[in-house]
Residue, then its C-alpha position, 0 to 999 in steps of 0.5 A: x500499500x502506498x499512502x500520502x497526501x496529496x492536493x485535490x488539483x494533483x489528483x485530478x489534474x493527472x490523467x487518470x480514470x476513476x472509476x466507482x464500481x457498479x456495485x457502490x452506492x449511490x450518490x449520498x451527500x447533502x446539503x446539511x450534512x457536507x456541501x454547507x460545511x464543504x461550502x463554508x471551507x471554501x470560502x474561507x480558503x478564497x478570502x485568505x487567498x484574496x487577502x494574500x494571507x500565508x497559507x499555511x495549512x491545508x484542508x484535509x478532506x479524508x482518503x481516496x483509496x484506489x486500486x490500479x485496474x488494467x496494465x498500461x496501455x498508450x491508447x487507454x487511459x490509465x484507469x483506478x477503481x475507487x474503493x473508498x472516497x467515490x462521493x468525495x470526488x463526485x462532489x469535487x467534480x459537481x462543484x468545479x462543473x458548478x463554477x465552470x458554467x457560472x464562469x461561462x455565463x459570466x463570460x469569463x472564459x479562460x477560467x472556465x477553460x481552465x477548470x475543465x482541466x480537472x474534469x475532463x481527460x486530454x488527448x481524445x487520440x489517444x484513447x479507445x473509447x473517447x466518450x467514456x475515457x474523457x472523464x476523469x471521474x466515472x460513477x455507478x450505472x445508476x448516477x452515470x447519466x445524470x452525472x455527464x449530463x451535468x458535466x458535459x450539457x452546460x447549464x442553458x441546456x441542463x435547463x432544457x433538458x430537466x426543465x421540472x427541476x428549474x423555476x419556470x423562467x428562471x436560472x434557478x433549481x428548485x430544492x425538492x427531495x424527489x430530485x436528484x442529489x447530484x442535481x441538487x449539489x451542483x445547483x447548491x455549488x453554483x448558487x454559492x459561488x454566484x452569490x459569492x461572486x456577484x455580492x460582497x460575501x468575500x469583499x467585507x473581510x477583505x476590505x476590512x483587512x486594509x484601509x488602502x483597498x477602496x473597493x473589492x477584487x474583481x468577480x474573475x479574481x473571485x471566481x478564481x479563488x473559489x475553485x483554486x481553493x478547492x484544486x490548491x489548498x484541499x487535500x486527501x490521503x490518497x492510498x494506492x493498493x498494491x498486490x496482496x492488499x485486501x480491498x474489502x477490509x480497508x473499504x470496510x474500515x471506512x466511513x464516508x464524510x459524516x455519511x456512515x456506511x450503511x450495513x446494506x452498502x457493505x453487504x453489496x460490496x462485500x458480494x461484488x468484491x467477492x465477485x471480482x476476486x474468485x471468477x470462476x469458469x462460467x461464472x458472469x463478470x461482477x458486472x453481469x452478476x450486478x445487472x442479472x441479480x442485484x440491480x432489483x435491489x437498487x429500486x427506490x423501494x429498497x431505500x425507504x426507511x421503516x421502524x420495526x421495534x425500536x430499529x429504524x432502517x431501510x427496508x433492504x436492511x430489514x429483508x436481509x436480517x430476515x431473510x438470513x434469520x429464516x435461513x439459520x433459525x436463530x436470532x440475528x443482531x440488526x445492529x450487527x448485520x453485516x457481521x451477521x451476513x459474513x458468518x452466514x455466507x461463511x457457514x453456508x457456502x454457496x458453491x457460486x457468487x451467482x447463487x448466493x445472489x440468486x438466492x437473494x433475489x427469490x427471497x426479495x422479491x417474497x419479501x417485496x410481496x409481503x411488504x407491499x401488500x397489493x398480491x393477489x395470491x395468499x401471501x398478499x392476503x395474509x399480508x394484508x390481514x397481518x398488517x394492523x396486528x404488527x407481527x413482522x417476527x413472523x417474517x422469517x417463517x412467512x418467506x421460508x415457507x412462501x419459497x418451500x419448494x415442495x409445498x403446493x399453492x394451497x398447502x402454503x395458504x394452509x399454513x399461512x391461515x394457520x398462522x394468522x389464526x394463532x396471532x389472532x386467536x392469542x391477541x383477543x385471549x390477551x395472551x402476550x406477544x414477547x416470546x414470538x420471535x424465538x417461537x418461529x425461528x424455533x418453528x423453522x429449525x423443526x419443520x428443517x429437521x423434518x419436513x416442510x408440510x402444512x400439516x407439519x406447521x400446524x403440528x408445530x403451532x399446537x405443541x406448545x401448552x406454555x402461556x408464552x406459546x400456546x395455541x388458543x383452541x375453541x373453548x379458550x378462544x370463545x371465552x376470550x371473545x365472550x367474557x373478556x373486555x375485548x374492546x380493552x384486550x385488543x384495542x383499535x384492532x376490535x373493528x377488523x374482527x367484527x368486518x371479518x364477522x360480517x364479510x362471514x355473516x354475508x352470503x350470495x343471497x344477502x341483499x346488503x351489498x358490500x359493507x361500507x367502507x370507514x366503519x366505526x365501534x359502537x357499544x350497543x350498552x354504552x359505555x356511560x349507561x348509569x343515566x339512562x340503563x337501569x338495572x334489572x331491578x328497574x333502579x338507576x346505578x350509582x358512579x360510586x357502585x362501579x367498584x364496590x367489588x369484583x365479584x359477580x353475583x346476585x347482590x346489587x354491586x355483583x350484577x353492575x360488575x358483570x354489566x360493566x365487563x359484558x359491555x366491552x365484549x365481543x356480544x355488545x360491540x357492533x360497525x355502524x357506517x359513522x358514530x353515532x352522537x353522544x346523546x343517541x350514543x348514551x342514550x336509552x335502548x329505544x332510541x339507539x336502535x331506531x338510530x342503528x337501523x337509520x345507519x346500517x345495512x350489516x348483518x351484524x346488527x340484524x339481531x339488534x334490531x329484531x330485539x326489544x330489550x338489550x340486556x345482559x342476556x342479550x350481550x351474551x346470547x349475541x356474543x356466542x352466535x358471533x364467537x362460532x363465526x370466529x372459530x370458523x375464520x381463524x379456526x383452531x388447526x386439526x393437523x391430520x396424518 
């Protein structure tokens, strides 16, 4: 390894090409973290130059790690692969392109020509591919088209080609988040340079330096001070790898300025560094592998940040964690994802890297369907129904289930149905989910040691009798629905249970049509019932009597306690197209029944409309009827041999 400090101008003035591997991440620097402090440093150095101060200290911009590619050829520009530092090099080019374009707009032709020498290589006649080799920096495929346009079109043609990114009738870029960072960076530097040159931004301190100065420096001098500050006053540590140096190890230890590498970036680079190093006969090149198998993971879908538990990460990282967990049937430390992946690969020993990528792609497609939830398949239906229950710990098991080669689609659907029943039944029974991650991973281990069939899945789910993992049978599920305060136990999810029951109660002979959207949960016996809903003996309950006992018996206090419990059970809950006003909802049953009749066409409400009174027996009877339907929607599996 050869390492040493070098000024930016020296590294860019060499007739070299700095090629960013296709598998490195896109340009990600932004205004607050990188461009703003970078510009502040440029401005400070430019002022020093204009004031004629001694410039004793250079500004360091970190490391640029390079790996030589290919032997010397008189008909080709020498090229280096950028192991680390692509964000810096790309930023230098955006800054210089902005300075050059401003120089052209201000008719500073000499400055523009000089700046170009740090952007493009000369001697096109000594290049095999002039359209490629003339660029000193050659970015990833994702960034390349726009990067080329920024460096070659010039300001006027950029506005013509990308009119939606510029203010109408103005030479100024929008700063919307949907504009690529390459263009935003170029626009940021152009505006900063224009402002510094055309205002007193650089002159105030210059003028204060000497009483003899009547006016600031000419604009062209200010522009030259700005771009020359970069090429003469800024340094990088140039590290050129030699034979035997492990580029991947060095890459993994370095971070970009203020923008740490994500675990997904490290994993991607690890895969394709290995592809470069160990291409076997018959195996595609790293570039072809990237195009064929990794490109889908470059889609914006995978960059979207989501929250699972205490972690907020891009979707790609959650996928990789779930993928690994599903393969090894063990928990994965998301904060150590890159280390976990390397350990997984070491133990997995794929025959070739193409096999590793094919498997990632196959599971990635499944995971995307699971997250997007718009597929018409049983997986899409399961994903939509699972979403409100917020149980992402089941994902590793679902990935393995849906990818199981020996399972027919019908068997996969049956297995997913069993999983959903397990989750819903336990929630309705008030059983906690703290142990789900270990449970679902243990099921993967059991299936790996036996076979992947729907019967095996069901047997694994019903095997445990412990409170932390048991599958509530029909009797327990019914008790949970009819005797527990379901409205409190499952919260807003009670609406989902009621909607599912309503859907199941409808038949092809029903004339009610589809259930309306935006239905709200209503208590038939009101939550505040004491004023208008008398006790069986005809008297009113008093608020002070609500908590006199926890025992349900024939006493006055016992009757009140029972009513308080039953009001939140399934039998007392229904759905309406719009919430009743407070007067009606707490009013007497006759008034409430009349209003419900005006706002419903649901099967759920048929028995309510037929009732002459609504009391504890009515709630219990309706609860039993609805629970019978619920047991069919979320059935208890009876594994067959």
